[in-house]
OpenMM code with the backbone's topology and positions (N, CA, C; nanometers):
from openmm import Vec3, app, unit

residues = "UNK UNK UNK UNK UNK UNK UNK UNK UNK UNK UNK UNK UNK UNK UNK UNK UNK UNK UNK UNK UNK UNK UNK UNK UNK UNK UNK UNK UNK UNK UNK UNK UNK UNK UNK UNK UNK UNK UNK UNK UNK UNK UNK UNK UNK UNK UNK UNK UNK UNK UNK UNK UNK UNK UNK UNK UNK UNK UNK UNK UNK UNK UNK UNK UNK UNK UNK UNK UNK UNK UNK UNK UNK UNK UNK UNK UNK UNK UNK UNK UNK UNK UNK UNK UNK UNK UNK UNK UNK UNK".split()
positions = [
    Vec3(-3.0629, -1.7805, 1.9876),
    Vec3(-2.8927, -1.8080, 2.0507),
    Vec3(-2.8886, -1.8677, 1.9011),
    Vec3(-2.8756, -1.9521, 1.8127),
    Vec3(-2.8185, -1.9597, 1.7072),
    Vec3(-2.8074, -1.8343, 1.6153),
    Vec3(-2.9125, -1.7337, 1.5831),
    Vec3(-2.9006, -1.6795, 1.4537),
    Vec3(-2.8135, -1.5824, 1.6311),
    Vec3(-2.8071, -1.5051, 1.7040),
    Vec3(-2.7199, -1.4289, 1.6913),
    Vec3(-2.5803, -1.4550, 1.7185),
    Vec3(-2.5433, -1.6518, 1.7596),
    Vec3(-2.4074, -1.6407, 1.6697),
    Vec3(-2.4087, -1.6188, 1.5332),
    Vec3(-2.4869, -1.6688, 1.4559),
    Vec3(-2.4724, -1.5884, 1.3396),
    Vec3(-2.4693, -1.5063, 1.2997),
    Vec3(-2.5762, -1.4303, 1.3141),
    Vec3(-2.5668, -1.3036, 1.3184),
    Vec3(-2.4287, -1.2007, 1.3549),
    Vec3(-2.3785, -1.2640, 1.4452),
    Vec3(-2.1855, -1.2268, 1.4657),
    Vec3(-2.0761, -1.2328, 1.4302),
    Vec3(-2.1072, -1.3806, 1.3628),
    Vec3(-1.9882, -1.4076, 1.2643),
    Vec3(-2.0140, -1.3898, 1.1221),
    Vec3(-2.1209, -1.3512, 1.0792),
    Vec3(-2.1451, -1.2739, 0.9360),
    Vec3(-2.0605, -1.1626, 0.9681),
    Vec3(-2.1104, -1.1555, 1.0874),
    Vec3(-2.0912, -0.8984, 1.1098),
    Vec3(-1.9677, -0.9310, 1.1107),
    Vec3(-1.8379, -1.0042, 1.1559),
    Vec3(-1.6965, -0.9854, 1.1615),
    Vec3(-1.6550, -1.0404, 1.0402),
    Vec3(-1.6970, -1.1795, 0.9674),
    Vec3(-1.6734, -1.1407, 0.8576),
    Vec3(-1.6807, -1.0600, 0.7635),
    Vec3(-1.8290, -0.9409, 0.7724),
    Vec3(-1.7314, -0.8819, 0.6530),
    Vec3(-1.6628, -0.7350, 0.7070),
    Vec3(-1.6613, -0.7403, 0.8761),
    Vec3(-1.5741, -0.6555, 0.8701),
    Vec3(-1.4410, -0.6486, 0.8641),
    Vec3(-1.4247, -0.7479, 0.8846),
    Vec3(-1.3044, -0.8118, 0.8166),
    Vec3(-1.2369, -0.8448, 0.6480),
    Vec3(-1.3929, -0.8238, 0.6462),
    Vec3(-1.2690, -0.8557, 0.4427),
    Vec3(-1.3025, -0.6620, 0.4231),
    Vec3(-1.3773, -0.5913, 0.4926),
    Vec3(-1.3871, -0.4085, 0.4798),
    Vec3(-1.2729, -0.4073, 0.5360),
    Vec3(-1.1688, -0.4317, 0.6658),
    Vec3(-1.0737, -0.4274, 0.6500),
    Vec3(-0.8984, -0.4318, 0.5128),
    Vec3(-0.9687, -0.5501, 0.4969),
    Vec3(-0.8668, -0.6455, 0.3769),
    Vec3(-0.8796, -0.5128, 0.2558),
    Vec3(-1.0081, -0.4970, 0.2448),
    Vec3(-0.9661, -0.3748, 0.1676),
    Vec3(-0.9570, -0.2462, 0.1714),
    Vec3(-0.9518, -0.1624, 0.2892),
    Vec3(-0.9438, -0.0753, 0.3026),
    Vec3(-0.8043, -0.0792, 0.2228),
    Vec3(-0.6519, -0.2034, 0.3471),
    Vec3(-0.5871, -0.1540, 0.3170),
    Vec3(-0.5149, -0.1739, 0.2299),
    Vec3(-0.5715, -0.2696, 0.0807),
    Vec3(-0.5747, -0.3005, -0.0316),
    Vec3(-0.5367, -0.1534, -0.1013),
    Vec3(-0.6443, -0.0802, -0.0475),
    Vec3(-0.6491, 0.0834, -0.1361),
    Vec3(-0.5591, 0.1884, -0.0675),
    Vec3(-0.5669, 0.1573, 0.1181),
    Vec3(-0.4162, 0.2226, 0.1206),
    Vec3(-0.3049, 0.2133, 0.0350),
    Vec3(-0.2476, 0.0777, 0.0067),
    Vec3(-0.2079, 0.0481, -0.0270),
    Vec3(-0.1392, 0.1642, -0.2167),
    Vec3(-0.2583, 0.0683, -0.2736),
    Vec3(-0.2799, 0.1283, -0.3625),
    Vec3(-0.2694, 0.3242, -0.3879),
    Vec3(-0.3222, 0.3330, -0.3198),
    Vec3(-0.3790, 0.5350, -0.3194),
    Vec3(-0.1676, 0.5714, -0.2488),
    Vec3(-0.1103, 0.4660, -0.1846),
    Vec3(0.0221, 0.4969, -0.1236),
    Vec3(0.1371, 0.4763, -0.3034),
    Vec3(0.0922, 0.4053, -0.3849),
    Vec3(0.1354, 0.3588, -0.4906),
    Vec3(0.1105, 0.4858, -0.5902),
    Vec3(-0.0066, 0.5691, -0.6067),
    Vec3(-0.0436, 0.6321, -0.6988),
    Vec3(0.0982, 0.7783, -0.6646),
    Vec3(0.0533, 0.7996, -0.5151),
    Vec3(0.1512, 0.9086, -0.5009),
    Vec3(0.2549, 0.8502, -0.4932),
    Vec3(0.3184, 0.8095, -0.4778),
    Vec3(0.4454, 0.7816, -0.5425),
    Vec3(0.5464, 0.8036, -0.6877),
    Vec3(0.4196, 0.8168, -0.7225),
    Vec3(0.4020, 0.8541, -0.9053),
    Vec3(0.3587, 0.9737, -0.9823),
    Vec3(0.3273, 1.0375, -0.8266),
    Vec3(0.2771, 1.2031, -0.8173),
    Vec3(0.3563, 1.2867, -0.9559),
    Vec3(0.4129, 1.4157, -0.9403),
    Vec3(0.5022, 1.5334, -0.9636),
    Vec3(0.5570, 1.6053, -0.8357),
    Vec3(0.4962, 1.5730, -0.7131),
    Vec3(0.4855, 1.6495, -0.6367),
    Vec3(0.5854, 1.5804, -0.4872),
    Vec3(0.7111, 1.6345, -0.4896),
    Vec3(0.8128, 1.5815, -0.3960),
    Vec3(0.6896, 1.5429, -0.2590),
    Vec3(0.6320, 1.6599, -0.2347),
    Vec3(0.5416, 1.6407, -0.0938),
    Vec3(0.4610, 1.4621, -0.1483),
    Vec3(0.3448, 1.4331, -0.2069),
    Vec3(0.3013, 1.3366, -0.2561),
    Vec3(0.3951, 1.2035, -0.1811),
    Vec3(0.4930, 1.2570, -0.2997),
    Vec3(0.5880, 1.1342, -0.3031),
    Vec3(0.6699, 1.1105, -0.1956),
    Vec3(0.6697, 1.1782, -0.0858),
    Vec3(0.7108, 1.1531, 0.0687),
    Vec3(0.5992, 1.0735, 0.1347),
    Vec3(0.4854, 1.1858, 0.1753),
    Vec3(0.3727, 1.0336, 0.1933),
    Vec3(0.3657, 0.9804, 0.0934),
    Vec3(0.3684, 0.8715, 0.0060),
    Vec3(0.3420, 0.7828, -0.0386),
    Vec3(0.4412, 0.7217, 0.0142),
    Vec3(0.5729, 0.6590, 0.0195),
    Vec3(0.6872, 0.6623, 0.0833),
    Vec3(0.6241, 0.6074, 0.1954),
    Vec3(0.6592, 0.7422, 0.2778),
    Vec3(0.5974, 0.7251, 0.4264),
    Vec3(0.5196, 0.5972, 0.4761),
    Vec3(0.3798, 0.6477, 0.3975),
    Vec3(0.2197, 0.5126, 0.4451),
    Vec3(0.3086, 0.3667, 0.3416),
    Vec3(0.3839, 0.3417, 0.3074),
    Vec3(0.4634, 0.2455, 0.2422),
    Vec3(0.4794, 0.1786, 0.3648),
    Vec3(0.6505, 0.2750, 0.3785),
    Vec3(0.7312, 0.2239, 0.5046),
    Vec3(0.6090, 0.1921, 0.6783),
    Vec3(0.5763, 0.2333, 0.6869),
    Vec3(0.4076, 0.1964, 0.8319),
    Vec3(0.3763, 0.0835, 0.7801),
    Vec3(0.3545, 0.0573, 0.6054),
    Vec3(0.2006, -0.0692, 0.6184),
    Vec3(0.3222, -0.1912, 0.5702),
    Vec3(0.4092, -0.1816, 0.5438),
    Vec3(0.4711, -0.2908, 0.4761),
    Vec3(0.5585, -0.3433, 0.6314),
    Vec3(0.5996, -0.3410, 0.7515),
    Vec3(0.6190, -0.3337, 0.9249),
    Vec3(0.4470, -0.4156, 0.9413),
    Vec3(0.3448, -0.4314, 0.8741),
    Vec3(0.2823, -0.4642, 0.9674),
    Vec3(0.1605, -0.5614, 0.8600),
    Vec3(0.2117, -0.5168, 0.8125),
    Vec3(0.1216, -0.6501, 0.6668),
    Vec3(0.1650, -0.7212, 0.5901),
    Vec3(0.1809, -0.8354, 0.6171),
    Vec3(0.1790, -0.8937, 0.4980),
    Vec3(0.2076, -0.8726, 0.3300),
    Vec3(0.0785, -0.8960, 0.3388),
    Vec3(-0.0238, -0.8216, 0.2382),
    Vec3(0.0103, -0.7323, 0.1521),
    Vec3(0.1035, -0.6579, 0.2333),
    Vec3(0.1376, -0.4801, 0.1503),
    Vec3(0.2901, -0.5351, 0.0737),
    Vec3(0.3591, -0.5657, 0.2347),
    Vec3(0.4778, -0.6020, 0.1074),
    Vec3(0.4766, -0.7038, -0.0295),
    Vec3(0.4131, -0.8050, 0.0211),
    Vec3(0.3811, -0.8762, -0.1425),
    Vec3(0.3024, -0.7460, -0.2787),
    Vec3(0.2293, -0.6747, -0.2045),
    Vec3(0.1911, -0.5514, -0.3001),
    Vec3(0.3303, -0.4840, -0.3354),
    Vec3(0.4341, -0.4431, -0.2831),
    Vec3(0.5083, -0.3692, -0.2530),
    Vec3(0.6438, -0.4004, -0.4146),
    Vec3(0.6491, -0.5888, -0.3545),
    Vec3(0.7386, -0.6189, -0.4098),
    Vec3(0.6963, -0.7338, -0.5348),
    Vec3(0.5360, -0.6291, -0.5553),
    Vec3(0.5102, -0.6750, -0.6586),
    Vec3(0.5215, -0.5983, -0.7776),
    Vec3(0.4746, -0.5002, -0.6882),
    Vec3(0.4919, -0.3807, -0.7998),
    Vec3(0.5750, -0.2239, -0.8191),
    Vec3(0.7168, -0.2604, -0.7403),
    Vec3(0.7421, -0.1583, -0.7022),
    Vec3(0.8775, -0.2032, -0.8258),
    Vec3(0.9379, -0.3224, -0.8192),
    Vec3(1.0330, -0.2824, -0.9157),
    Vec3(1.0034, -0.2826, -1.1108),
    Vec3(0.9041, -0.2900, -1.0811),
    Vec3(0.8549, -0.2581, -1.2562),
    Vec3(0.9093, -0.0754, -1.2474),
    Vec3(0.8657, -0.0162, -1.1203),
    Vec3(0.8410, 0.1709, -1.0837),
    Vec3(1.0046, 0.2405, -1.1408),
    Vec3(1.1175, 0.1163, -1.0473),
    Vec3(1.2592, 0.0885, -1.0464),
    Vec3(1.2885, 0.0925, -1.1884),
    Vec3(1.2735, -0.0682, -1.2749),
    Vec3(1.2409, 0.0420, -1.4079),
    Vec3(1.2887, 0.0472, -1.4905),
    Vec3(1.1584, 0.1518, -1.4678),
    Vec3(1.1845, 0.3125, -1.5725),
    Vec3(1.2731, 0.3390, -1.5270),
    Vec3(1.3327, 0.3716, -1.4515),
    Vec3(1.4361, 0.4736, -1.4278),
    Vec3(1.4408, 0.6352, -1.4177),
    Vec3(1.5182, 0.6406, -1.4002),
    Vec3(1.4165, 0.8017, -1.3121),
    Vec3(1.4641, 0.9276, -1.4834),
    Vec3(1.3404, 0.9175, -1.5671),
    Vec3(1.3606, 0.9846, -1.6076),
    Vec3(1.2891, 1.0920, -1.6492),
    Vec3(1.1947, 1.1446, -1.5256),
    Vec3(1.1886, 1.3153, -1.5340),
    Vec3(1.1855, 1.4013, -1.4017),
    Vec3(1.1711, 1.2404, -1.2803),
    Vec3(1.2454, 1.3360, -1.1829),
    Vec3(1.3568, 1.2345, -1.0811),
    Vec3(1.4594, 1.3014, -1.1092),
    Vec3(1.5376, 1.1752, -1.0274),
    Vec3(1.4890, 1.1362, -0.8596),
    Vec3(1.4572, 1.2840, -0.7760),
    Vec3(1.4063, 1.2154, -0.6268),
    Vec3(1.3349, 1.1139, -0.6464),
    Vec3(1.1995, 1.1025, -0.7221),
    Vec3(1.1036, 1.0005, -0.7488),
    Vec3(1.1832, 0.9013, -0.7051),
    Vec3(1.2933, 0.8497, -0.7896),
    Vec3(1.3091, 0.7708, -0.8392),
    Vec3(1.4359, 0.7136, -0.6849),
    Vec3(1.4761, 0.7899, -0.6358),
    Vec3(1.6139, 0.7533, -0.5599),
    Vec3(1.4515, 0.7256, -0.3970),
    Vec3(1.3624, 0.7667, -0.4513),
    Vec3(1.2988, 0.7277, -0.3326),
    Vec3(1.2325, 0.5992, -0.3576),
    Vec3(1.2073, 0.5470, -0.4856),
    Vec3(1.1251, 0.4346, -0.5161),
    Vec3(1.2776, 0.3272, -0.4282),
    Vec3(1.3729, 0.3746, -0.4991),
    Vec3(1.5326, 0.2317, -0.4892),
    Vec3(1.5186, 0.2611, -0.3310),
    Vec3(1.5136, 0.3641, -0.2530),
    Vec3(1.5233, 0.2935, -0.0734),
    Vec3(1.4147, 0.2270, -0.0255),
    Vec3(1.3070, 0.2417, -0.0582),
    Vec3(1.1663, 0.2058, 0.0007),
    Vec3(1.2388, 0.0053, -0.0236),
    Vec3(1.3170, 0.0246, -0.2011),
    Vec3(1.3127, -0.1623, -0.2326),
    Vec3(1.4442, -0.2259, -0.1347),
    Vec3(1.4381, -0.1209, -0.0377),
    Vec3(1.5974, -0.1272, 0.0364),
    Vec3(1.5893, -0.2358, 0.1529),
] * unit.nanometer
topology = app.Topology()
chain = topology.addChain("A")
for resn in residues:
    res = topology.addResidue(resn, chain)
    for name in ("N", "CA", "C"):
        topology.addAtom(name, app.Element.getBySymbol(name[0]), res)
């Protein structure tokens, strides 16, 4: 019985760690999309971040840390991307 409980506990711990890692990868991937040259990729990335930030405090932390430097770069090559970044910050 102890072994079964231990296996369940270990399994749940591994599953939660895996889910957290996948979520972090999702946020990072969305940020990569924001830096794309493709308006479609930028839109998909911003929509993904909006969904993630509503449900995940870690996603909000990541966004708060990584979004300001992207905005600070200004609208160098694609104004639409910069506007999207500013909208995400609001």
